[in-house]
C-alpha positions as CSV (number, residue, x, y, z in Angstrom):
1,M,-46.4,-93.6,-30.1
2,Q,-47.3,-96.6,-28.0
3,E,-49.6,-94.6,-25.7
4,R,-51.5,-93.2,-28.8
5,W,-51.7,-96.7,-30.4
6,R,-53.1,-98.2,-27.2
7,H,-55.7,-95.4,-27.1
8,I,-56.7,-96.0,-30.8
9,I,-57.1,-99.8,-30.5
10,R,-59.0,-99.4,-27.3
11,R,-61.7,-97.6,-29.2
12,H,-61.2,-99.4,-32.6
13,K,-60.3,-103.0,-31.9
14,E,-60.5,-103.8,-35.6
15,L,-57.2,-101.9,-36.1
16,K,-55.2,-104.1,-33.8
17,N,-53.2,-105.7,-36.6
18,Y,-53.1,-102.7,-38.9
19,A,-50.4,-100.4,-37.3
20,T,-48.3,-100.5,-40.6
21,E,-51.4,-99.5,-42.6
22,V,-52.2,-96.6,-40.3
23,L,-48.7,-95.2,-40.7
24,L,-48.8,-95.8,-44.5
25,A,-52.1,-93.8,-44.7
26,V,-50.4,-90.8,-43.1
27,E,-47.1,-91.2,-45.1
28,K,-48.7,-91.9,-48.5
29,P,-52.4,-90.9,-48.4
30,D,-54.7,-91.0,-51.4
31,L,-56.5,-87.9,-50.1
32,I,-56.1,-85.4,-47.2
33,I,-59.1,-83.5,-46.0
34,A,-59.5,-80.8,-43.4
35,G,-60.4,-82.1,-40.0
36,K,-61.6,-80.4,-36.9
37,V,-59.6,-77.6,-35.1
38,G,-56.6,-77.7,-37.3
39,A,-56.4,-81.5,-37.7
40,L,-55.9,-83.3,-41.0
41,V,-57.5,-86.5,-42.1
42,A,-55.6,-88.9,-44.3
43,V,-57.6,-91.3,-46.4
44,K,-56.1,-94.4,-47.9
45,Y,-57.8,-97.1,-50.0
46,F,-56.8,-100.8,-49.4
47,R,-58.4,-103.1,-51.9
48,E,-57.5,-106.2,-49.8
49,I,-59.1,-105.0,-46.6
50,K,-62.8,-104.6,-45.9
51,P,-64.0,-102.0,-45.3
52,H,-61.6,-100.6,-47.9
53,Y,-61.0,-97.1,-46.6
54,L,-58.7,-96.3,-43.7
55,I,-59.3,-92.8,-42.2
56,V,-56.5,-91.4,-40.0
57,A,-56.9,-88.1,-38.1
58,Y,-53.7,-86.5,-37.2
59,R,-52.1,-83.2,-36.3
60,E,-48.8,-81.8,-37.7
61,I,-46.5,-80.0,-35.3
62,G,-43.9,-78.1,-37.3
63,G,-42.0,-79.7,-40.2
64,A,-42.2,-83.5,-40.2
65,D,-43.4,-83.9,-36.6
66,G,-46.9,-84.6,-35.5
67,F,-49.1,-87.2,-33.9
68,I,-52.1,-89.4,-34.8
69,I,-55.3,-88.6,-33.1
70,T,-57.4,-91.6,-34.1
71,A,-58.0,-94.0,-37.0
72,H,-60.8,-96.2,-38.2
73,F,-62.0,-98.0,-41.3
74,I,-65.1,-96.9,-43.3
75,S,-66.8,-98.5,-46.3
76,N,-67.8,-95.3,-48.2
77,I,-66.0,-92.0,-48.4
78,H,-68.9,-90.1,-49.9
79,D,-69.8,-88.3,-46.7
80,I,-66.3,-87.2,-45.8
81,R,-65.5,-86.0,-49.4
82,R,-67.9,-83.1,-48.6
83,R,-65.1,-81.6,-46.4
84,R,-62.5,-79.3,-47.9
85,I,-59.8,-81.3,-49.8
86,V,-56.3,-80.2,-48.7
87,W,-54.4,-82.6,-51.0
88,K,-55.2,-85.3,-53.5
89,S,-52.9,-87.8,-55.2
């Protein structure tokens, strides 16, 4: 987990203080859309954070296991909503 987190914050420094929110986005997403090559993308809205939407790409590996590929904040989910919705709360 630490190696993946270092990789993510190296590319997205704005996430440095948001490890809990990244995990929450995967555990309790508002929306899950299909990602690339079998990945899933969790979308979580945080009213108190700007930009408001946290996007977390991850891959499941059997059952409850998996790993986070990357994460970042976006201000508008209009473009990503064009992708196939896998699950919606």
